Short mmCIF file of the C-alpha atoms (twelve columns), coordinates in Angstrom:
data_MODEL
# 
_entry.id   MODEL 
# 
loop_
_atom_site.group_PDB 
_atom_site.id 
_atom_site.type_symbol 
_atom_site.label_atom_id 
_atom_site.label_alt_id 
_atom_site.label_comp_id 
_atom_site.label_asym_id 
_atom_site.label_seq_id 
_atom_site.Cartn_x 
_atom_site.Cartn_y 
_atom_site.Cartn_z 
_atom_site.pdbx_PDB_model_num 
ATOM 1   C CA . MET A 1   34.272 120.130 118.018 1 
ATOM 2   C CA . ARG A 2   37.532 120.647 119.866 1 
ATOM 3   C CA . ILE A 3   37.419 119.986 123.608 1 
ATOM 4   C CA . THR A 4   38.863 122.950 125.528 1 
ATOM 5   C CA . ARG A 5   39.259 123.704 129.224 1 
ATOM 6   C CA . ALA A 6   36.319 126.123 128.959 1 
ATOM 7   C CA . VAL A 7   34.088 123.326 127.642 1 
ATOM 8   C CA . LEU A 8   35.033 121.086 130.562 1 
ATOM 9   C CA . ASP A 9   34.433 123.916 133.045 1 
ATOM 10  C CA . GLU A 10  31.001 124.494 131.520 1 
ATOM 11  C CA . ALA A 11  30.192 120.804 131.804 1 
ATOM 12  C CA . THR A 12  31.289 120.899 135.466 1 
ATOM 13  C CA . ALA A 13  29.125 123.964 136.156 1 
ATOM 14  C CA . LYS A 14  26.093 122.149 134.718 1 
ATOM 15  C CA . GLY A 15  26.786 119.143 136.930 1 
ATOM 16  C CA . LEU A 16  27.595 116.783 134.069 1 
ATOM 17  C CA . ILE A 17  31.028 115.867 135.462 1 
ATOM 18  C CA . ALA A 18  32.585 116.263 138.893 1 
ATOM 19  C CA . LYS A 19  35.398 118.745 139.546 1 
ATOM 20  C CA . GLU A 20  37.867 115.907 140.163 1 
ATOM 21  C CA . GLN A 21  36.896 114.322 136.855 1 
ATOM 22  C CA . ASN A 22  37.369 117.706 135.171 1 
ATOM 23  C CA . VAL A 23  40.956 117.969 136.400 1 
ATOM 24  C CA . ALA A 24  41.816 114.349 135.585 1 
ATOM 25  C CA . LEU A 25  40.238 114.493 132.130 1 
ATOM 26  C CA . TRP A 26  41.988 117.742 131.241 1 
ATOM 27  C CA . ALA A 27  45.365 116.327 132.351 1 
ATOM 28  C CA . PHE A 28  44.732 113.275 130.158 1 
ATOM 29  C CA . LEU A 29  43.804 115.390 127.132 1 
ATOM 30  C CA . VAL A 30  46.902 117.591 127.563 1 
ATOM 31  C CA . GLU A 31  49.135 114.509 127.736 1 
ATOM 32  C CA . ARG A 32  47.582 113.029 124.594 1 
ATOM 33  C CA . GLU A 33  47.992 116.302 122.724 1 
ATOM 34  C CA . GLN A 34  51.674 116.494 123.670 1 
ATOM 35  C CA . GLU A 35  52.243 112.923 122.483 1 
ATOM 36  C CA . THR A 36  50.656 113.553 119.086 1 
ATOM 37  C CA . PRO A 37  53.342 114.502 116.487 1 
ATOM 38  C CA . THR A 38  51.506 117.528 115.107 1 
ATOM 39  C CA . PHE A 39  53.128 120.796 114.135 1 
ATOM 40  C CA . LYS A 40  51.498 123.477 116.246 1 
ATOM 41  C CA . PRO A 41  53.463 126.683 116.938 1 
ATOM 42  C CA . ALA A 42  54.795 125.474 120.300 1 
ATOM 43  C CA . HIS A 43  55.740 122.112 118.784 1 
ATOM 44  C CA . ILE A 44  57.595 123.803 115.934 1 
ATOM 45  C CA . LEU A 45  59.627 125.750 118.487 1 
ATOM 46  C CA . TYR A 46  60.360 122.531 120.396 1 
ATOM 47  C CA . TYR A 47  61.602 120.769 117.263 1 
ATOM 48  C CA . LEU A 48  63.538 123.795 116.009 1 
ATOM 49  C CA . GLY A 49  65.311 124.312 119.328 1 
ATOM 50  C CA . GLY A 50  66.041 120.617 119.659 1 
ATOM 51  C CA . MET A 51  67.431 120.335 116.144 1 
ATOM 52  C CA . ILE A 52  69.645 123.376 116.694 1 
ATOM 53  C CA . ALA A 53  71.028 121.874 119.911 1 
ATOM 54  C CA . ILE A 54  71.496 118.443 118.336 1 
ATOM 55  C CA . GLY A 55  73.069 119.861 115.186 1 
ATOM 56  C CA . ALA A 56  75.431 122.068 117.196 1 
ATOM 57  C CA . MET A 57  77.181 119.053 118.717 1 
ATOM 58  C CA . THR A 58  76.914 116.694 115.748 1 
ATOM 59  C CA . LEU A 59  76.523 118.090 112.249 1 
ATOM 60  C CA . PHE A 60  78.114 121.487 112.837 1 
ATOM 61  C CA . MET A 61  81.000 120.569 115.118 1 
ATOM 62  C CA . THR A 62  84.212 122.224 113.888 1 
ATOM 63  C CA . LEU A 63  87.765 120.923 113.890 1 
ATOM 64  C CA . GLY A 64  88.520 123.224 116.822 1 
ATOM 65  C CA . TRP A 65  86.909 120.700 119.160 1 
ATOM 66  C CA . GLU A 66  89.605 118.192 118.266 1 
ATOM 67  C CA . ARG A 67  92.038 120.331 120.280 1 
ATOM 68  C CA . PHE A 68  90.437 119.077 123.481 1 
ATOM 69  C CA . GLY A 69  91.747 115.600 122.698 1 
ATOM 70  C CA . GLY A 70  89.953 112.315 123.230 1 
ATOM 71  C CA . THR A 71  89.586 112.672 126.992 1 
ATOM 72  C CA . GLY A 72  88.259 116.211 126.641 1 
ATOM 73  C CA . LEU A 73  85.664 115.158 124.077 1 
ATOM 74  C CA . LEU A 74  84.605 112.276 126.302 1 
ATOM 75  C CA . LEU A 75  84.126 114.554 129.324 1 
ATOM 76  C CA . ILE A 76  82.286 117.208 127.309 1 
ATOM 77  C CA . SER A 77  79.880 114.684 125.808 1 
ATOM 78  C CA . ALA A 78  79.323 113.124 129.249 1 
ATOM 79  C CA . CYS A 79  78.427 116.553 130.672 1 
ATOM 80  C CA . TYR A 80  76.004 117.145 127.809 1 
ATOM 81  C CA . CYS A 81  74.381 113.766 128.439 1 
ATOM 82  C CA . VAL A 82  73.955 114.452 132.158 1 
ATOM 83  C CA . ILE A 83  72.439 117.876 131.525 1 
ATOM 84  C CA . ALA A 84  70.110 116.549 128.816 1 
ATOM 85  C CA . LEU A 85  68.941 113.652 130.988 1 
ATOM 86  C CA . ALA A 86  68.377 115.999 133.957 1 
ATOM 87  C CA . MET A 87  66.231 118.229 131.733 1 
ATOM 88  C CA . THR A 88  64.314 115.169 130.536 1 
ATOM 89  C CA . GLU A 89  63.560 114.063 134.080 1 
ATOM 90  C CA . LEU A 90  62.471 117.602 134.992 1 
ATOM 91  C CA . LEU A 91  60.196 118.004 131.958 1 
ATOM 92  C CA . LEU A 92  58.607 114.595 132.470 1 
ATOM 93  C CA . GLY A 93  58.457 114.531 136.262 1 
ATOM 94  C CA . ARG A 94  57.277 117.981 137.310 1 
ATOM 95  C CA . ARG A 95  55.791 119.478 134.174 1 
ATOM 96  C CA . GLN A 96  54.562 116.426 132.235 1 
ATOM 97  C CA . LEU A 97  55.838 117.849 128.930 1 
ATOM 98  C CA . ALA A 98  56.389 114.709 126.860 1 
ATOM 99  C CA . LEU A 99  57.357 116.298 123.554 1 
ATOM 100 C CA . PRO A 100 60.233 118.553 124.734 1 
ATOM 101 C CA . ALA A 101 61.317 115.750 127.063 1 
ATOM 102 C CA . GLY A 102 61.646 113.453 124.060 1 
ATOM 103 C CA . ILE A 103 63.844 116.013 122.310 1 
ATOM 104 C CA . THR A 104 66.180 116.470 125.303 1 
ATOM 105 C CA . ALA A 105 66.387 112.688 125.707 1 
ATOM 106 C CA . ALA A 106 67.294 112.423 122.006 1 
ATOM 107 C CA . LEU A 107 70.023 115.043 122.607 1 
ATOM 108 C CA . ALA A 108 71.517 112.742 125.232 1 
ATOM 109 C CA . VAL A 109 71.417 109.798 122.825 1 
ATOM 110 C CA . VAL A 110 73.111 111.639 119.955 1 
ATOM 111 C CA . MET A 111 76.005 112.554 122.262 1 
ATOM 112 C CA . ILE A 112 76.931 108.881 122.586 1 
ATOM 113 C CA . PRO A 113 78.866 108.639 119.285 1 
ATOM 114 C CA . LEU A 114 80.943 111.664 120.298 1 
ATOM 115 C CA . ALA A 115 81.656 110.061 123.675 1 
ATOM 116 C CA . VAL A 116 82.736 106.809 122.008 1 
ATOM 117 C CA . TYR A 117 84.829 108.724 119.492 1 
ATOM 118 C CA . GLY A 118 86.541 110.560 122.348 1 
ATOM 119 C CA . ALA A 119 87.237 107.284 124.136 1 
ATOM 120 C CA . GLN A 120 88.632 105.735 120.955 1 
ATOM 121 C CA . HIS A 121 90.799 108.791 120.404 1 
ATOM 122 C CA . ALA A 122 92.117 108.620 123.975 1 
ATOM 123 C CA . LEU A 123 92.939 104.927 123.559 1 
ATOM 124 C CA . GLY A 124 94.814 105.559 120.305 1 
ATOM 125 C CA . PHE A 125 92.241 103.923 118.057 1 
ATOM 126 C CA . TRP A 126 92.727 106.707 115.505 1 
ATOM 127 C CA . SER A 127 96.288 107.107 114.306 1 
ATOM 128 C CA . ALA A 128 97.867 110.540 114.120 1 
ATOM 129 C CA . GLU A 129 97.448 110.524 110.353 1 
ATOM 130 C CA . GLY A 130 93.896 109.248 110.652 1 
ATOM 131 C CA . SER A 131 92.900 111.885 113.182 1 
ATOM 132 C CA . THR A 132 93.954 114.552 110.685 1 
ATOM 133 C CA . ARG A 133 92.041 113.066 107.773 1 
ATOM 134 C CA . TRP A 134 89.099 111.798 109.809 1 
ATOM 135 C CA . ALA A 135 87.490 114.133 112.311 1 
ATOM 136 C CA . TYR A 136 84.233 113.584 114.175 1 
ATOM 137 C CA . ARG A 137 82.324 115.756 111.736 1 
ATOM 138 C CA . ASP A 138 83.176 113.201 109.019 1 
ATOM 139 C CA . TYR A 139 80.921 110.768 110.911 1 
ATOM 140 C CA . HIS A 140 77.927 112.298 109.114 1 
ATOM 141 C CA . THR A 141 79.462 112.618 105.647 1 
ATOM 142 C CA . ARG A 142 82.004 109.806 105.158 1 
ATOM 143 C CA . ILE A 143 81.349 106.070 105.126 1 
ATOM 144 C CA . ASP A 144 83.786 103.816 106.961 1 
ATOM 145 C CA . TRP A 145 83.328 100.606 108.954 1 
ATOM 146 C CA . ARG A 146 85.286 102.045 111.893 1 
ATOM 147 C CA . TRP A 147 82.235 104.128 112.804 1 
ATOM 148 C CA . VAL A 148 80.275 100.931 113.552 1 
ATOM 149 C CA . LEU A 149 81.291 100.756 117.225 1 
ATOM 150 C CA . MET A 150 80.024 104.307 117.707 1 
ATOM 151 C CA . GLU A 151 76.770 103.414 115.979 1 
ATOM 152 C CA . PHE A 152 76.291 100.237 117.997 1 
ATOM 153 C CA . ALA A 153 76.763 102.145 121.257 1 
ATOM 154 C CA . THR A 154 74.228 104.738 120.071 1 
ATOM 155 C CA . LEU A 155 71.691 102.017 119.284 1 
ATOM 156 C CA . VAL A 156 72.083 100.526 122.748 1 
ATOM 157 C CA . ALA A 157 71.701 103.955 124.352 1 
ATOM 158 C CA . GLY A 158 68.615 104.681 122.234 1 
ATOM 159 C CA . ILE A 159 66.958 101.383 123.135 1 
ATOM 160 C CA . VAL A 160 67.644 101.958 126.833 1 
ATOM 161 C CA . ALA A 161 66.240 105.494 126.563 1 
ATOM 162 C CA . ILE A 162 63.028 104.240 124.910 1 
ATOM 163 C CA . TRP A 163 62.684 101.571 127.590 1 
ATOM 164 C CA . ARG A 164 63.158 104.185 130.313 1 
ATOM 165 C CA . TYR A 165 61.061 107.060 128.983 1 
ATOM 166 C CA . ARG A 166 58.664 105.555 126.381 1 
ATOM 167 C CA . LEU A 167 58.942 108.681 124.204 1 
ATOM 168 C CA . PRO A 168 58.267 108.322 120.432 1 
ATOM 169 C CA . PHE A 169 60.798 110.987 119.334 1 
ATOM 170 C CA . LEU A 170 63.616 108.727 120.543 1 
ATOM 171 C CA . VAL A 171 62.898 106.507 117.545 1 
ATOM 172 C CA . MET A 172 64.362 109.233 115.297 1 
ATOM 173 C CA . PRO A 173 68.046 108.980 116.367 1 
ATOM 174 C CA . ILE A 174 67.751 105.189 116.310 1 
ATOM 175 C CA . ALA A 175 66.463 105.274 112.721 1 
ATOM 176 C CA . VAL A 176 69.265 107.627 111.645 1 
ATOM 177 C CA . THR A 177 71.877 105.439 113.333 1 
ATOM 178 C CA . LEU A 178 70.544 102.315 111.638 1 
ATOM 179 C CA . TRP A 179 70.813 104.082 108.287 1 
ATOM 180 C CA . TYR A 180 74.422 105.078 109.028 1 
ATOM 181 C CA . MET A 181 75.193 101.517 110.082 1 
ATOM 182 C CA . SER A 182 73.710 100.067 106.890 1 
ATOM 183 C CA . MET A 183 75.963 102.344 104.831 1 
ATOM 184 C CA . ASP A 184 79.098 101.712 106.895 1 
ATOM 185 C CA . LEU A 185 78.682 97.930  107.010 1 
ATOM 186 C CA . THR A 186 78.254 97.554  103.239 1 
ATOM 187 C CA . PRO A 187 81.946 97.993  102.237 1 
ATOM 188 C CA . PHE A 188 83.027 95.992  105.305 1 
ATOM 189 C CA . LEU A 189 80.770 93.000  104.615 1 
ATOM 190 C CA . PHE A 190 80.895 92.930  100.826 1 
ATOM 191 C CA . GLY A 191 84.391 94.228  100.222 1 
ATOM 192 C CA . GLY A 192 85.528 97.196  98.219  1 
ATOM 193 C CA . ASP A 193 86.729 100.620 99.139  1 
ATOM 194 C CA . ALA A 194 84.814 103.015 101.331 1 
ATOM 195 C CA . MET A 195 81.959 104.588 99.413  1 
ATOM 196 C CA . ASP A 196 80.143 107.866 99.823  1 
ATOM 197 C CA . PHE A 197 76.461 108.584 100.197 1 
ATOM 198 C CA . PHE A 198 76.148 109.669 96.561  1 
ATOM 199 C CA . SER A 199 77.780 106.673 94.894  1 
ATOM 200 C CA . ASP A 200 75.591 104.223 92.956  1 
ATOM 201 C CA . ARG A 201 76.025 101.623 95.669  1 
ATOM 202 C CA . GLY A 202 75.244 104.176 98.369  1 
ATOM 203 C CA . LYS A 203 72.006 105.143 96.609  1 
ATOM 204 C CA . LEU A 204 71.006 101.484 96.299  1 
ATOM 205 C CA . VAL A 205 71.740 100.801 99.975  1 
ATOM 206 C CA . SER A 206 69.812 103.915 101.014 1 
ATOM 207 C CA . THR A 207 66.796 102.950 98.899  1 
ATOM 208 C CA . SER A 208 66.802 99.362  100.202 1 
ATOM 209 C CA . PHE A 209 67.187 100.520 103.797 1 
ATOM 210 C CA . GLY A 210 64.359 103.040 103.409 1 
ATOM 211 C CA . LEU A 211 62.047 100.347 102.052 1 
ATOM 212 C CA . ALA A 212 62.956 98.015  104.917 1 
ATOM 213 C CA . MET A 213 62.438 100.803 107.474 1 
ATOM 214 C CA . THR A 214 59.020 101.604 105.998 1 
ATOM 215 C CA . VAL A 215 58.001 97.942  106.272 1 
ATOM 216 C CA . ILE A 216 59.184 97.911  109.888 1 
ATOM 217 C CA . ALA A 217 57.190 101.100 110.540 1 
ATOM 218 C CA . PHE A 218 54.096 99.401  109.135 1 
ATOM 219 C CA . TRP A 219 54.721 96.369  111.371 1 
ATOM 220 C CA . VAL A 220 55.100 98.621  114.432 1 
ATOM 221 C CA . ASP A 221 51.962 100.491 113.386 1 
ATOM 222 C CA . VAL A 222 49.941 97.282  113.210 1 
ATOM 223 C CA . ARG A 223 51.304 95.695  116.369 1 
ATOM 224 C CA . SER A 224 51.284 98.758  118.624 1 
ATOM 225 C CA . ARG A 225 48.034 99.483  120.429 1 
ATOM 226 C CA . GLN A 226 49.402 102.369 122.488 1 
ATOM 227 C CA . PRO A 227 48.188 105.959 122.087 1 
ATOM 228 C CA . LYS A 228 51.799 107.020 121.508 1 
ATOM 229 C CA . ASP A 229 52.703 106.889 117.824 1 
ATOM 230 C CA . PHE A 230 56.056 105.086 117.750 1 
ATOM 231 C CA . ALA A 231 55.687 104.415 114.015 1 
ATOM 232 C CA . PHE A 232 55.550 108.129 113.097 1 
ATOM 233 C CA . TRP A 233 59.298 108.785 112.906 1 
ATOM 234 C CA . LEU A 234 59.952 105.364 111.375 1 
ATOM 235 C CA . TYR A 235 57.580 106.247 108.543 1 
ATOM 236 C CA . ILE A 236 59.145 109.705 108.154 1 
ATOM 237 C CA . PHE A 237 62.720 108.434 107.937 1 
ATOM 238 C CA . GLY A 238 61.887 105.274 106.019 1 
ATOM 239 C CA . VAL A 239 59.972 107.070 103.279 1 
ATOM 240 C CA . LEU A 240 62.548 109.891 103.212 1 
ATOM 241 C CA . THR A 241 65.530 107.575 102.669 1 
ATOM 242 C CA . PHE A 242 63.639 105.338 100.225 1 
ATOM 243 C CA . TRP A 243 62.356 108.256 98.158  1 
ATOM 244 C CA . GLY A 244 65.651 110.149 98.362  1 
ATOM 245 C CA . GLY A 245 67.683 107.151 97.211  1 
ATOM 246 C CA . LEU A 246 65.206 106.336 94.466  1 
ATOM 247 C CA . THR A 247 65.079 109.931 93.240  1 
ATOM 248 C CA . SER A 248 68.870 110.286 93.161  1 
ATOM 249 C CA . MET A 249 69.297 107.242 90.946  1 
ATOM 250 C CA . ASP A 250 70.084 108.154 87.358  1 
ATOM 251 C CA . SER A 251 67.871 106.290 84.896  1 
ATOM 252 C CA . ASN A 252 68.990 106.504 81.287  1 
ATOM 253 C CA . SER A 253 65.668 105.278 79.909  1 
ATOM 254 C CA . GLU A 254 62.294 106.945 79.707  1 
ATOM 255 C CA . PHE A 255 60.718 103.687 80.856  1 
ATOM 256 C CA . GLY A 256 62.728 103.864 84.080  1 
ATOM 257 C CA . LYS A 257 61.588 107.430 84.677  1 
ATOM 258 C CA . PHE A 258 57.982 106.445 83.962  1 
ATOM 259 C CA . LEU A 259 58.356 103.599 86.470  1 
ATOM 260 C CA . TYR A 260 59.584 106.181 88.996  1 
ATOM 261 C CA . PHE A 261 56.425 108.198 88.253  1 
ATOM 262 C CA . CYS A 262 54.242 105.119 88.862  1 
ATOM 263 C CA . ILE A 263 56.000 104.369 92.165  1 
ATOM 264 C CA . ASN A 264 55.249 107.898 93.338  1 
ATOM 265 C CA . LEU A 265 51.599 107.493 92.377  1 
ATOM 266 C CA . LEU A 266 51.619 104.306 94.441  1 
ATOM 267 C CA . LEU A 267 53.056 106.247 97.388  1 
ATOM 268 C CA . ILE A 268 50.160 108.693 97.180  1 
ATOM 269 C CA . ALA A 269 47.664 105.811 97.170  1 
ATOM 270 C CA . ILE A 270 49.392 104.177 100.154 1 
ATOM 271 C CA . GLY A 271 49.273 107.474 102.027 1 
ATOM 272 C CA . ALA A 272 45.523 107.705 101.421 1 
ATOM 273 C CA . ALA A 273 44.920 104.105 102.467 1 
ATOM 274 C CA . LEU A 274 47.026 104.274 105.658 1 
ATOM 275 C CA . SER A 275 46.165 107.900 106.556 1 
ATOM 276 C CA . ARG A 276 49.874 108.743 106.570 1 
ATOM 277 C CA . ARG A 277 50.585 112.088 104.917 1 
ATOM 278 C CA . VAL A 278 54.324 111.433 104.531 1 
ATOM 279 C CA . PHE A 279 53.637 109.026 101.647 1 
ATOM 280 C CA . ALA A 280 51.429 111.545 99.873  1 
ATOM 281 C CA . VAL A 281 53.909 114.420 100.343 1 
ATOM 282 C CA . PHE A 282 56.893 112.616 98.841  1 
ATOM 283 C CA . GLY A 283 54.744 110.950 96.202  1 
ATOM 284 C CA . ALA A 284 53.486 114.353 95.077  1 
ATOM 285 C CA . LEU A 285 57.060 115.675 94.944  1 
ATOM 286 C CA . GLY A 286 58.079 112.715 92.784  1 
ATOM 287 C CA . VAL A 287 55.176 113.284 90.405  1 
ATOM 288 C CA . ALA A 288 56.128 116.965 90.130  1 
ATOM 289 C CA . LEU A 289 59.745 116.022 89.353  1 
ATOM 290 C CA . TYR A 290 58.646 113.635 86.610  1 
ATOM 291 C CA . LEU A 291 56.396 116.253 85.046  1 
ATOM 292 C CA . GLY A 292 59.294 118.695 85.192  1 
ATOM 293 C CA . HIS A 293 61.451 116.147 83.371  1 
ATOM 294 C CA . LEU A 294 58.801 115.831 80.661  1 
ATOM 295 C CA . SER A 295 58.630 119.593 80.339  1 
ATOM 296 C CA . HIS A 296 62.387 120.206 80.071  1 
ATOM 297 C CA . THR A 297 63.442 117.100 78.159  1 
ATOM 298 C CA . VAL A 298 60.782 115.090 76.380  1 
ATOM 299 C CA . PHE A 299 58.497 117.954 75.347  1 
ATOM 300 C CA . ARG A 300 61.103 120.688 75.427  1 
ATOM 301 C CA . ASP A 301 60.057 122.285 72.134  1 
ATOM 302 C CA . SER A 302 56.355 121.531 72.391  1 
ATOM 303 C CA . MET A 303 54.018 124.496 72.735  1 
ATOM 304 C CA . LEU A 304 51.085 122.334 73.756  1 
ATOM 305 C CA . PHE A 305 52.736 120.676 76.754  1 
ATOM 306 C CA . PRO A 306 52.462 123.703 79.118  1 
ATOM 307 C CA . VAL A 307 48.798 124.003 78.184  1 
ATOM 308 C CA . ALA A 308 48.242 120.293 78.789  1 
ATOM 309 C CA . LEU A 309 50.151 120.490 82.061  1 
ATOM 310 C CA . THR A 310 48.010 123.417 83.198  1 
ATOM 311 C CA . ALA A 311 44.926 121.362 82.426  1 
ATOM 312 C CA . ILE A 312 46.373 118.457 84.410  1 
ATOM 313 C CA . GLY A 313 47.086 120.788 87.343  1 
ATOM 314 C CA . LEU A 314 43.539 122.122 87.319  1 
ATOM 315 C CA . ALA A 315 42.234 118.559 87.083  1 
ATOM 316 C CA . VAL A 316 44.314 117.603 90.126  1 
ATOM 317 C CA . ILE A 317 42.848 120.572 92.037  1 
ATOM 318 C CA . GLY A 318 39.396 119.405 91.014  1 
ATOM 319 C CA . ALA A 319 40.257 115.909 92.206  1 
ATOM 320 C CA . GLY A 320 41.297 117.452 95.527  1 
ATOM 321 C CA . VAL A 321 37.932 119.173 95.852  1 
ATOM 322 C CA . LEU A 322 36.148 115.935 95.004  1 
ATOM 323 C CA . TRP A 323 38.352 114.065 97.474  1 
ATOM 324 C CA . GLN A 324 37.508 116.506 100.261 1 
ATOM 325 C CA . ARG A 325 33.783 116.116 99.631  1 
ATOM 326 C CA . ARG A 326 33.896 112.338 99.473  1 
ATOM 327 C CA . GLU A 327 36.959 111.648 101.598 1 
ATOM 328 C CA . ALA A 328 35.149 109.261 103.923 1 
ATOM 329 C CA . ALA A 329 33.743 107.158 101.078 1 
ATOM 330 C CA . ILE A 330 37.020 107.081 99.098  1 
ATOM 331 C CA . GLY A 331 39.049 106.263 102.213 1 
ATOM 332 C CA . ALA A 332 36.635 103.466 103.130 1 
ATOM 333 C CA . TRP A 333 36.904 102.051 99.595  1 
ATOM 334 C CA . LEU A 334 40.715 102.063 99.717  1 
ATOM 335 C CA . ARG A 335 40.772 100.573 103.206 1 
ATOM 336 C CA . SER A 336 38.395 97.800  102.126 1 
ATOM 337 C CA . TYR A 337 41.395 96.138  100.444 1 
ATOM 338 C CA . LEU A 338 43.398 96.107  103.682 1 
ATOM 339 C CA . PRO A 339 43.432 93.240  106.188 1 
ATOM 340 C CA . PRO A 340 40.807 93.661  108.946 1 
ATOM 341 C CA . SER A 341 43.369 94.380  111.690 1 
ATOM 342 C CA . VAL A 342 45.088 97.061  109.596 1 
ATOM 343 C CA . ARG A 343 41.750 98.561  108.529 1 
ATOM 344 C CA . GLU A 344 40.644 98.829  112.161 1 
ATOM 345 C CA . LEU A 345 43.908 100.553 113.110 1 
ATOM 346 C CA . VAL A 346 43.729 103.081 110.260 1 
ATOM 347 C CA . GLU A 347 40.076 103.903 110.902 1 
ATOM 348 C CA . HIS A 348 40.809 104.402 114.590 1 
ATOM 349 C CA . ARG A 349 43.669 106.827 113.773 1 
ATOM 350 C CA . ALA A 350 41.648 108.680 111.151 1 
ATOM 351 C CA . SER A 351 38.890 109.356 113.667 1 
ATOM 352 C CA . HIS A 352 41.283 111.101 116.079 1 
# 
């Protein structure tokens, strides 16, 4: 049963709780609901609006902005930061809207690399030739160790923002920045020319970083006892980068592709054990890709494969029905293999 304001009012009318307790309890429930990273209609609008605003000044910035020069870019980004922080304070202070406040705070954080880039430009860090070949929009598509100072400043700003506001969504720009930094530091630390995201080395770095981020997310999940889910975005980005890097790797052997299939099955099992849907979603996508490979390559001329695949699909649906009926028992069996502290955490989350 979902607790609504009408239910609390009814309980107050029957004398079960006092009016003051009604107000305090409802405020607590509203705050918890805002902190939970679900995708209700209002939340979708929050995320969509935030991503549009963030993308406008990062991913989709055109070369025309370079005409403002380094000082102009620095001032513009500073104004954006001030406005975003003012909105964050307003949303948190007066209206207690944690989710949109987290998005506006993240907007302030993602303006830091532009501010640093503007300062570097003003100080002559980028040569005239370099400023033509390397614009700020290349920050998200080209790998170069000179971006590291921008990334370090963004990390510091993100950590300060989390310390100040304690908002889980702020973990997202930190995770993205760490991924950028791992890619940019690789050619600097290990030598070689600048690579791109789609090179073999870039795929390997992305996969390794995603695995490390997922492990960190699990550590945060186990150690954190707060109602706010700080591990949510770490899991999302960690699994995304791990699965994306793994999927983009080109395996020339069928054994390698079968191993990829097994890893995705393992992701689905991990998602069931930890009650984290992100593992199951990407694991299911990986399984579908492997079956598509079998259909178009291995069994290309087989007339029985589509029939067998249909049977497999129906069997999976049946397994889903069985899972839904016995979800509690299956989940308990999977969690029985987890350490007691982790099992307690997962069971607590699954009950909410």
